[in-house]
C-alpha positions as CSV (number, residue, x, y, z in Angstrom):
1,M,12.4,-7.1,-12.9
2,K,13.7,-9.9,-10.8
3,N,13.7,-7.9,-7.4
4,A,10.3,-9.4,-5.9
5,Q,11.9,-12.9,-7.0
6,V,15.3,-12.4,-5.5
7,A,13.8,-11.0,-1.9
8,E,11.3,-14.5,-2.3
9,L,14.0,-16.3,-2.4
10,L,16.4,-15.4,0.2
11,R,13.6,-14.9,2.5
12,N,12.5,-18.5,2.2
13,I,16.4,-19.1,3.2
14,A,15.8,-17.0,5.9
15,Q,12.8,-19.6,6.7
16,M,14.4,-22.7,6.3
17,L,17.4,-21.7,8.5
18,E,15.3,-20.5,11.5
19,L,13.7,-24.2,11.0
20,K,17.0,-25.7,11.4
21,G,17.9,-23.7,14.5
22,E,21.0,-21.5,13.1
23,N,22.3,-18.5,14.1
24,P,19.2,-15.7,14.7
25,F,22.3,-13.3,13.2
26,R,22.3,-15.4,10.3
27,V,18.2,-15.4,9.7
28,R,18.6,-11.9,10.4
29,A,20.7,-11.1,7.8
30,F,18.6,-12.7,5.4
31,E,15.3,-11.2,5.5
32,N,17.0,-8.1,6.3
33,A,18.6,-8.4,2.4
34,A,15.2,-9.3,1.2
35,Q,13.5,-6.1,2.6
36,N,16.1,-4.0,1.4
37,I,15.9,-5.7,-2.2
38,E,12.7,-5.5,-2.6
39,V,12.2,-1.9,-2.3
40,V,14.9,-1.0,-4.6
41,T,13.7,0.6,-7.3
42,E,16.7,-0.3,-9.9
43,D,16.7,-3.6,-12.1
44,I,18.6,-5.9,-9.3
45,E,20.4,-7.2,-12.8
46,N,21.6,-3.4,-13.4
47,V,23.1,-3.5,-10.3
48,S,24.5,-6.9,-10.2
49,E,26.2,-5.8,-13.8
50,R,27.9,-2.4,-11.8
51,G,29.4,-4.6,-8.9
52,E,26.9,-2.9,-6.5
53,L,25.0,-4.8,-4.8
54,R,26.8,-4.5,-1.9
55,Q,25.9,-1.4,-1.7
56,I,22.1,-2.1,-0.8
57,P,22.0,-2.2,2.8
58,G,22.2,-6.0,4.5
59,V,24.0,-7.6,1.3
60,G,27.2,-8.7,2.6
61,E,29.7,-11.1,0.1
62,G,27.8,-14.0,0.9
63,I,24.4,-12.7,0.0
64,E,25.7,-11.2,-3.1
65,K,27.4,-14.7,-4.4
66,K,24.3,-15.6,-4.0
67,I,22.4,-13.5,-5.5
68,K,24.8,-13.6,-8.7
69,E,24.4,-17.5,-8.8
70,Y,20.2,-17.0,-9.1
71,L,20.8,-14.4,-11.8
72,K,23.0,-15.9,-14.0
73,T,22.0,-19.5,-13.5
74,G,18.0,-18.9,-12.6
75,K,18.5,-21.3,-9.7
76,L,20.5,-21.2,-6.0
77,A,22.1,-24.8,-5.0
78,Y,22.5,-23.5,-1.5
79,Y,18.6,-22.6,-1.4
80,E,18.3,-26.6,-3.2
81,N,20.7,-28.4,-0.8
82,L,18.3,-26.6,2.1
83,K,14.9,-27.7,0.7
84,K,16.3,-31.6,0.5
85,E,17.1,-30.6,4.4
86,I,13.8,-29.6,5.4
87,P,10.6,-32.0,5.5
88,E,8.3,-31.3,2.6
89,G,5.5,-29.3,3.0
90,L,6.6,-27.0,6.1
91,L,7.2,-24.0,4.0
92,E,3.6,-24.6,2.7
93,I,2.1,-24.9,6.6
94,M,4.3,-21.6,6.8
95,S,2.5,-19.8,4.2
96,V,-0.6,-19.9,6.8
97,P,-0.5,-16.4,8.6
98,E,-0.2,-17.7,12.7
99,V,2.6,-20.1,11.4
100,G,6.4,-19.0,11.8
101,P,9.1,-21.3,11.6
102,K,9.6,-21.8,15.3
103,T,6.1,-23.3,15.2
104,A,6.4,-25.4,12.1
105,K,9.4,-26.6,13.9
106,T,7.1,-27.7,17.1
107,L,4.3,-28.7,14.9
108,Y,6.5,-31.1,13.5
109,D,8.7,-32.1,16.2
110,T,5.6,-32.7,18.0
111,L,2.4,-34.1,15.6
112,R,4.5,-34.5,12.4
113,I,2.7,-32.1,10.9
114,K,4.2,-31.9,7.6
115,N,0.9,-30.0,5.3
116,L,-1.8,-27.7,4.8
117,S,-4.1,-31.0,5.3
118,E,-3.0,-32.4,8.5
119,L,-1.9,-29.0,10.1
120,E,-6.0,-28.3,9.7
121,K,-6.8,-31.5,10.9
122,A,-4.9,-31.0,13.9
123,A,-6.7,-27.9,14.8
124,A,-10.0,-28.8,13.9
125,T,-9.7,-32.2,16.3
126,H,-8.0,-29.9,18.7
127,R,-3.9,-31.3,19.3
128,I,-2.9,-28.1,19.1
129,R,-4.5,-25.9,22.1
130,Y,-2.5,-28.8,24.2
131,L,0.9,-28.6,23.2
132,P,3.2,-26.2,25.5
133,H,2.6,-22.5,25.1
134,F,0.5,-23.2,22.4
135,G,-3.5,-22.8,23.7
136,E,-7.5,-22.3,22.6
137,K,-6.6,-18.9,21.3
138,T,-3.2,-20.5,19.1
139,E,-5.2,-23.2,17.6
140,E,-8.3,-20.8,16.6
141,N,-5.8,-18.1,14.7
142,I,-4.4,-21.4,12.9
143,L,-7.8,-23.0,11.5
144,K,-8.5,-19.0,10.7
145,G,-4.4,-18.7,9.0
146,I,-5.9,-21.5,6.8
147,R,-9.0,-20.1,5.7
148,L,-7.4,-16.7,4.7
149,V,-4.9,-19.4,2.3
150,K,-7.2,-21.1,0.9
151,S,-9.6,-18.4,0.4
152,G,-6.8,-16.7,-1.7
153,G,-5.1,-14.5,0.8
154,E,-4.4,-10.8,0.0
155,S,-7.6,-10.8,-2.8
156,I,-9.3,-7.9,-1.5
157,L,-9.0,-4.1,-2.9
158,L,-8.4,-1.7,-0.2
159,S,-11.4,0.4,-1.2
160,T,-13.5,-2.8,-0.6
161,A,-12.0,-3.7,3.0
162,L,-12.3,0.3,3.8
163,D,-16.2,0.0,2.5
164,I,-16.7,-3.1,4.5
165,A,-15.0,-2.1,7.6
166,E,-16.5,1.1,8.0
167,I,-20.2,-0.5,8.1
168,F,-18.9,-2.4,10.6
169,R,-17.7,-0.2,12.7
170,Q,-20.4,2.8,12.6
171,E,-22.8,-0.2,13.6
172,L,-21.0,-1.2,16.7
173,E,-19.9,2.2,17.5
174,G,-23.5,3.3,18.0
175,S,-23.8,0.6,21.3
176,R,-23.7,2.4,24.1
177,E,-21.2,-0.2,25.5
178,V,-18.6,0.5,23.3
179,K,-16.5,3.1,24.1
180,D,-13.0,4.0,21.6
181,I,-13.1,1.7,18.4
182,R,-10.6,1.7,15.5
183,I,-10.1,0.3,12.6
184,A,-6.3,-1.5,12.7
185,G,-4.3,-4.0,10.2
186,S,-3.0,-3.5,6.9
187,I,-6.0,-1.2,6.2
188,R,-4.9,1.6,8.7
189,R,-1.5,0.8,7.4
190,G,-3.8,2.0,3.3
191,K,-2.0,-1.3,2.0
192,E,-3.7,-1.7,-1.5
193,T,-4.8,-5.1,-1.2
194,I,-6.2,-6.4,2.2
195,R,-6.4,-9.9,3.9
196,D,-8.3,-9.9,6.5
197,I,-10.0,-6.4,8.7
198,D,-9.3,-5.9,12.3
199,I,-11.5,-4.1,14.4
200,L,-10.3,-2.8,18.1
201,C,-12.6,-1.1,20.6
202,T,-13.3,-1.1,24.9
203,A,-16.1,-1.2,26.0
204,E,-17.8,-1.6,29.9
205,N,-19.6,-5.4,28.9
206,P,-17.4,-7.2,26.4
207,A,-19.7,-9.8,26.4
208,T,-22.7,-8.1,25.2
209,V,-21.3,-6.6,22.5
210,M,-19.8,-9.6,21.2
211,E,-23.5,-11.1,21.5
212,K,-24.6,-7.5,19.3
213,F,-20.9,-8.0,16.9
214,V,-21.8,-11.7,15.6
215,H,-25.4,-11.3,15.1
216,L,-25.2,-8.0,12.8
217,P,-27.1,-8.0,9.4
218,R,-24.0,-8.4,7.5
219,V,-22.7,-11.3,9.5
220,N,-22.5,-14.1,7.2
221,K,-21.2,-17.0,9.6
222,I,-19.6,-17.2,13.3
223,V,-16.2,-18.0,13.0
224,S,-15.3,-18.0,16.4
225,K,-17.0,-16.1,19.9
226,G,-15.3,-15.3,22.7
227,D,-15.7,-13.0,25.3
228,T,-13.1,-10.8,24.4
229,E,-12.7,-11.8,20.7
230,S,-14.4,-12.8,18.2
231,S,-14.2,-13.9,14.3
232,V,-17.1,-13.5,11.7
233,L,-17.4,-13.8,7.9
234,T,-19.3,-11.4,6.0
235,D,-21.5,-11.2,3.7
236,K,-18.9,-10.2,0.9
237,G,-16.8,-13.6,2.4
238,V,-14.2,-11.1,4.2
239,L,-13.2,-13.0,7.4
240,L,-13.5,-10.0,10.2
241,D,-11.9,-10.1,13.9
242,L,-13.5,-8.0,16.6
243,R,-11.4,-7.7,19.8
244,V,-12.1,-5.6,23.1
245,V,-9.2,-4.3,25.5
246,S,-8.8,-2.7,28.6
247,P,-8.4,1.0,28.2
248,D,-5.1,0.9,29.7
249,S,-4.3,-1.2,26.5
250,F,-5.4,0.0,23.9
251,G,-2.5,2.6,22.2
252,A,-0.5,-0.8,22.6
253,A,-3.1,-3.0,20.8
254,L,-3.6,-0.3,18.1
255,M,-0.2,-0.5,17.5
256,Y,0.6,-4.3,17.6
257,F,-2.4,-5.1,15.0
258,T,-1.5,-2.2,13.0
259,G,2.1,-2.9,12.6
260,S,3.7,-5.1,9.9
261,K,4.9,-7.8,11.6
262,Q,8.7,-6.4,10.2
263,H,7.7,-3.8,12.3
264,N,6.3,-4.8,14.9
265,I,9.6,-7.0,15.3
266,R,12.0,-4.2,15.2
267,L,9.9,-2.6,17.9
268,R,10.6,-5.8,20.2
269,E,14.0,-5.9,19.9
270,L,14.3,-2.0,20.4
271,A,13.1,-2.8,23.4
272,L,14.4,-5.0,24.3
273,K,17.7,-3.0,24.3
274,K,15.8,-0.5,26.6
275,G,15.7,-3.6,29.1
276,L,11.9,-3.4,28.4
277,K,9.0,-5.8,26.7
278,I,6.2,-4.6,24.6
279,N,3.7,-6.6,23.2
280,E,-0.5,-6.3,22.7
281,Y,-1.4,-4.8,26.2
282,G,1.6,-2.5,26.7
283,L,5.1,-1.5,27.1
284,F,6.7,-3.1,30.5
285,R,9.6,-2.5,32.6
286,K,10.9,-5.7,34.1
287,E,12.1,-5.9,37.8
288,G,13.3,-9.3,38.6
289,K,10.3,-11.4,38.1
290,T,7.6,-8.5,38.4
291,E,6.7,-6.8,35.2
292,T,5.5,-2.8,35.6
293,R,3.3,-1.5,32.5
294,I,4.9,1.9,32.0
295,A,2.6,2.9,28.6
296,G,-0.3,1.3,26.9
297,R,-3.0,3.7,26.8
298,T,-1.8,5.9,23.7
299,E,0.0,5.2,21.1
300,E,1.7,8.2,21.5
301,E,3.1,7.6,25.2
302,V,4.6,4.4,24.3
303,Y,6.4,5.6,21.3
304,A,7.7,8.0,23.3
305,K,8.5,5.8,26.0
306,L,10.6,3.8,23.2
307,G,12.7,7.1,22.1
308,M,10.4,8.5,19.3
309,V,8.2,10.6,17.6
310,Y,4.7,9.2,17.2
311,I,5.0,7.0,13.3
312,P,1.7,7.2,11.3
313,P,0.1,3.9,10.3
314,E,1.1,3.7,7.3
315,L,4.3,3.9,7.3
316,R,4.8,1.2,9.9
317,E,6.7,-1.4,7.7
318,D,10.3,-0.9,9.1
319,R,11.7,1.0,5.9
320,G,13.4,3.2,7.5
321,E,10.9,5.3,9.6
322,I,11.8,3.5,13.3
323,E,15.5,5.0,12.6
324,S,14.2,8.2,11.5
325,A,11.4,8.3,14.0
326,K,14.4,8.3,16.8
327,R,14.8,12.2,14.9
328,E,12.4,13.8,13.0
329,L,9.7,11.7,10.4
330,P,8.3,13.8,8.1
331,R,4.7,15.8,8.0
332,L,2.7,13.3,5.5
333,V,0.2,15.0,3.1
334,E,-3.1,14.6,4.3
335,D,-6.2,14.9,3.4
336,S,-7.3,18.8,4.2
337,D,-4.1,19.6,2.1
338,I,-5.7,19.5,-0.8
339,K,-7.1,21.6,-3.0
340,G,-7.8,19.7,-6.1
341,D,-8.2,16.1,-8.5
342,F,-6.3,16.6,-11.9
343,H,-8.1,13.1,-13.4
344,I,-11.6,13.5,-14.0
345,H,-13.9,11.9,-17.0
346,S,-16.6,14.2,-18.0
347,K,-19.6,13.1,-20.6
348,Y,-17.1,14.7,-23.6
349,S,-15.5,11.3,-23.3
350,D,-16.3,7.9,-21.2
351,G,-17.4,9.7,-18.2
352,E,-21.0,10.0,-16.7
353,A,-21.2,13.3,-15.4
354,S,-21.5,17.0,-17.2
355,I,-18.8,19.7,-16.0
356,E,-21.1,21.4,-14.0
357,E,-22.3,18.7,-11.9
358,I,-18.3,17.9,-11.7
359,A,-17.8,21.3,-10.3
360,A,-20.8,21.3,-8.1
361,K,-19.2,17.4,-6.9
362,A,-15.4,19.0,-6.7
363,K,-16.6,22.0,-4.1
364,A,-18.8,19.9,-2.0
365,M,-15.9,17.6,-1.3
366,G,-13.9,20.8,-0.5
367,F,-11.9,21.5,-3.4
368,E,-10.9,25.0,-5.0
369,W,-10.0,23.3,-8.8
370,A,-10.7,20.3,-10.4
371,V,-9.2,19.5,-13.9
372,I,-11.4,17.6,-16.5
373,S,-9.3,15.1,-18.3
374,D,-11.0,13.5,-21.0
375,H,-9.8,10.9,-23.9
376,S,-8.1,12.3,-26.8
377,K,-9.1,10.8,-30.0
378,S,-6.7,7.7,-30.5
379,L,-9.0,5.6,-27.9
380,K,-11.8,5.4,-30.0
381,I,-13.2,2.9,-27.7
382,A,-13.8,5.8,-24.8
383,D,-15.2,8.0,-27.4
384,G,-11.6,10.5,-27.0
385,L,-11.9,14.0,-28.5
386,D,-11.1,15.1,-32.0
387,D,-9.6,18.4,-32.5
388,R,-12.9,19.9,-32.9
389,R,-14.6,19.0,-29.7
390,L,-11.2,19.5,-27.3
391,V,-11.3,23.0,-29.1
392,E,-15.7,23.1,-28.0
393,K,-14.4,21.7,-24.7
394,I,-12.1,24.8,-24.0
395,K,-14.5,26.5,-25.0
396,E,-17.0,25.7,-22.5
397,I,-14.4,25.7,-19.4
398,R,-13.2,29.0,-20.0
399,K,-16.9,30.5,-20.0
400,F,-17.6,28.6,-16.8
401,N,-15.0,30.0,-15.1
402,E,-15.8,33.4,-16.5
403,K,-18.9,33.4,-14.0
404,S,-17.5,31.2,-11.5
405,R,-15.3,32.9,-8.9
406,S,-14.8,30.7,-5.8
407,F,-14.3,27.4,-7.9
408,K,-12.6,26.6,-11.3
409,L,-12.1,24.3,-13.6
410,L,-8.8,23.8,-15.5
411,C,-8.7,22.1,-19.1
412,G,-7.1,18.8,-19.1
413,S,-6.6,16.1,-21.5
414,E,-5.3,12.3,-20.7
415,V,-3.5,12.0,-24.0
416,D,-2.5,9.0,-25.4
417,I,1.3,8.2,-26.0
418,R,0.9,6.5,-29.3
419,S,3.7,3.2,-29.9
420,D,6.2,5.2,-31.8
421,G,6.3,7.4,-29.1
422,S,4.5,10.6,-30.3
423,L,1.3,12.3,-28.6
424,D,-2.3,11.9,-30.0
425,Y,-2.4,15.9,-30.1
426,D,-0.2,18.4,-32.0
427,D,1.9,20.7,-30.0
428,A,-0.4,23.8,-30.8
429,L,-3.1,22.4,-29.9
430,L,-1.5,20.9,-26.7
431,S,-1.0,24.6,-25.6
432,E,-4.0,25.7,-25.2
433,L,-4.9,22.8,-22.4
434,D,-4.1,23.7,-18.9
435,V,-3.2,20.1,-18.1
436,V,-1.9,17.1,-20.5
437,I,-1.5,14.0,-18.6
438,A,-0.3,11.5,-21.3
439,S,-0.9,8.1,-20.3
440,I,0.3,4.2,-22.2
441,H,-3.3,3.0,-23.1
442,T,-2.7,0.2,-26.2
443,G,0.6,-1.8,-27.0
444,F,0.9,-3.2,-23.3
445,K,3.0,-6.6,-24.8
446,Q,6.0,-4.1,-26.3
447,T,9.8,-4.6,-24.9
448,E,10.7,-3.0,-21.8
449,K,12.9,-0.3,-24.0
450,Q,9.9,0.4,-26.3
451,I,7.6,0.7,-23.3
452,T,10.3,3.2,-21.5
453,G,11.1,5.0,-25.1
454,R,7.4,5.7,-25.0
455,L,7.6,7.2,-22.1
456,V,10.7,9.1,-21.9
457,S,9.4,10.8,-25.1
458,A,6.3,12.3,-23.8
459,M,8.5,13.8,-20.9
460,K,10.5,15.7,-23.0
461,N,7.8,17.3,-25.0
462,R,7.3,21.0,-23.4
463,Y,3.8,20.7,-22.5
464,V,3.1,17.4,-20.8
465,T,2.5,18.4,-17.3
466,L,2.1,14.2,-15.7
467,I,2.6,11.3,-16.9
468,G,-0.5,8.8,-16.5
469,H,-1.1,5.4,-14.3
470,P,3.0,5.1,-14.9
471,T,3.2,1.3,-15.0
472,G,-0.3,0.2,-16.4
473,R,-1.6,-2.2,-13.8
474,L,-4.4,-3.4,-12.6
475,I,-4.2,-5.3,-9.3
476,G,-5.4,-8.4,-9.4
477,K,-6.0,-8.5,-12.9
478,R,-2.9,-7.0,-15.3
479,E,0.3,-7.1,-14.1
480,P,2.5,-3.6,-15.1
481,Y,3.8,-3.3,-18.3
482,A,7.6,-3.4,-18.8
483,V,9.4,0.1,-17.8
484,D,12.8,0.5,-16.9
485,M,11.9,2.5,-13.8
486,E,15.2,4.1,-12.8
487,K,15.2,5.6,-16.6
488,F,12.2,6.4,-16.3
489,L,12.5,8.5,-13.0
490,N,15.2,9.9,-13.7
491,T,14.0,11.6,-17.0
492,A,10.8,12.8,-14.6
493,S,13.1,14.8,-13.0
494,E,15.3,16.0,-15.4
495,T,12.6,17.5,-17.8
496,G,10.3,18.3,-14.4
497,T,7.5,16.4,-15.3
498,A,5.3,15.5,-12.4
499,I,3.9,11.6,-12.1
500,E,0.6,10.5,-11.2
501,I,-0.6,8.9,-8.3
502,N,-3.7,7.3,-9.9
503,A,-6.3,6.6,-6.9
504,F,-9.0,4.3,-9.1
505,P,-8.9,1.3,-6.2
506,E,-7.6,-1.4,-9.3
507,R,-4.3,1.1,-9.8
508,M,-2.7,3.1,-7.5
509,D,-0.7,3.4,-9.6
510,L,2.3,5.2,-8.8
511,S,2.9,2.6,-6.1
512,D,4.1,3.9,-2.7
513,I,7.6,2.0,-3.7
514,Y,8.0,4.7,-6.3
515,C,7.2,7.8,-4.6
516,K,9.3,7.6,-1.5
517,K,12.2,7.0,-4.8
518,A,10.4,10.0,-6.8
519,K,10.8,12.2,-3.5
520,E,14.3,11.4,-3.4
521,L,14.9,12.4,-6.9
522,G,12.5,15.7,-6.1
523,I,10.1,14.8,-8.7
524,L,6.3,16.0,-7.8
525,T,3.4,14.4,-7.8
526,G,-0.2,15.0,-8.9
527,I,-2.7,12.7,-7.6
528,G,-6.1,11.8,-9.7
529,T,-9.2,9.9,-9.2
530,D,-9.7,8.4,-12.7
531,A,-13.2,9.5,-11.9
532,H,-15.4,8.2,-14.7
533,D,-18.8,9.1,-12.2
534,L,-19.8,11.5,-9.7
535,D,-19.1,8.4,-7.0
536,Q,-15.8,7.6,-8.0
537,M,-14.9,11.3,-7.2
538,E,-14.2,9.8,-3.9
539,F,-11.4,7.3,-4.2
540,F,-9.3,10.3,-3.9
541,H,-8.5,9.2,0.0
542,L,-7.3,6.2,-1.9
543,G,-4.1,8.1,-3.7
544,I,-3.9,9.9,0.0
545,C,-2.8,6.9,1.3
546,V,-0.3,5.8,-1.3
547,A,1.1,9.3,-0.9
548,R,1.5,8.7,2.5
549,R,2.7,5.5,2.6
550,G,5.6,7.5,0.3
551,W,6.6,9.5,2.7
552,L,5.1,12.4,0.6
553,E,4.6,15.8,2.3
554,K,2.5,18.8,1.5
555,K,5.2,19.9,-0.6
556,D,5.6,17.2,-2.5
557,V,2.2,16.6,-3.8
558,L,0.6,19.0,-6.7
559,N,-2.7,18.8,-5.2
560,A,-2.0,21.1,-2.0
561,L,-1.5,24.1,-4.6
562,S,-4.1,26.8,-4.9
563,Y,-5.9,27.3,-8.3
564,E,-3.4,30.4,-8.0
565,R,-0.2,28.9,-7.7
566,L,-1.1,25.7,-9.3
567,I,-1.1,27.8,-12.7
568,R,1.9,29.3,-11.8
569,A,3.5,26.0,-11.4
570,L,1.8,24.6,-14.7
571,K,3.5,27.2,-16.4
572,K,7.4,26.6,-15.3
573,K,7.4,23.2,-18.0
574,G,5.5,25.2,-20.6
575,G,7.1,27.8,-21.4
576,G,4.4,30.0,-20.7
577,R,1.3,28.1,-22.1
578,K,-1.7,30.2,-23.4
């Protein structure tokens, strides 16, 4: 799929047009098209071949021609000509989070800065802070952004960032000076990977809080220190910012430092249409030269003044949430809705815990049930179960359920989808299982047609409950294998097969974009931790993050069913599983 490449191309064009000072509406047109193409689940080449590019919101006649030229030739003459008009290196400095096209143009025009090293030198020698509308804070943020770019950008897994952020939050919360304190940024939106960590708080004496913050045990280096804002490098090499804001601005600041760039832009546009101004300090009504704050203490009141219901953080990506919030948003699935976990490995295969230990852990987590889903026989490296051992496991789980009333185990298996599309156990054995998770573990380099064929074949089996980690990706380690996602999702819908949201930190697969598409097609999802030890069962919340980012409600997630209702639901596709 070339969706990501096309989106990046259009976004680069938008940036270059803004650098040239082109009409803002033209710039916005390319940005909108890029964003909408990025979330299209079908291969953009297929859409183009059917002549349906203009059905994608934001793609007009001009952009359609440019996309077709790029898809046909691998290049775009318009883009290449634009690059000749832009000083070499300006796109490089725009990779710094604090440097947008307008800032880049100002830096070039006034200081002749045209690459990253020149930008860093100018900021380090304090030449930037004296430019009109810049200042010391902007200069510090530029230096921070350069450090992020040099460190590799978005490379921290959400699970890692959450652990670090929570440690700092708890240590700061213990101070009597700190009042409200919240983790913000892309962590709060539940993104798969995180660039840096933002924490906001209110405090009676901000300077005292800052002093404590920069000397916490896990601080490796003080990057900057101010009265209300400081940055540190943690012992894990992660950049972490703490800001102290006034109680009257806390909600507005939380919105500002949580929302994605595009979400915040849309909020500003909406505010302007209403004759208002929004920033991290609040929502203001402009009356001549004076501004009166009309909201800012809570996020809810700011959204309400803008004519919207509260938008959950996970949705703040400008994917239709603002339009929906003017009417009604879905009630997203919550941790408290969950009754069980679909994907846990035990000692029967490559897990470290017995079924009794898994049951005790799941029960302690507040679950009503859990599925023991060990590997099947083909995956010998994971000590996959042959037919005899699987029967033994089925018997042990049935015995457990006979004596356990308040908590139940389901006997499942993560069954390999072989290279020819067949499954690792025959139907007679599959029929004895409560849950069958069909997964691909080999042949990742097969063609899209082969991989898709294997998945389609598995979904057509009446006993397959879910497709496990459907794209096979390992974030930062392995790209997804080639899958025709449109065909995959349509087959899941046609066969009544659920799709797993694998909550393991490096997987988080199905992704949020495809979760939303699955919901639109009426496909159910099942969250599984893919846990191999008891601690890994705590990853379940990551699956909830994905589900919420995918607009999923309680009704869309099988994990929200009680044990009795789940058993009835599982029998529907299997035609009466034993």
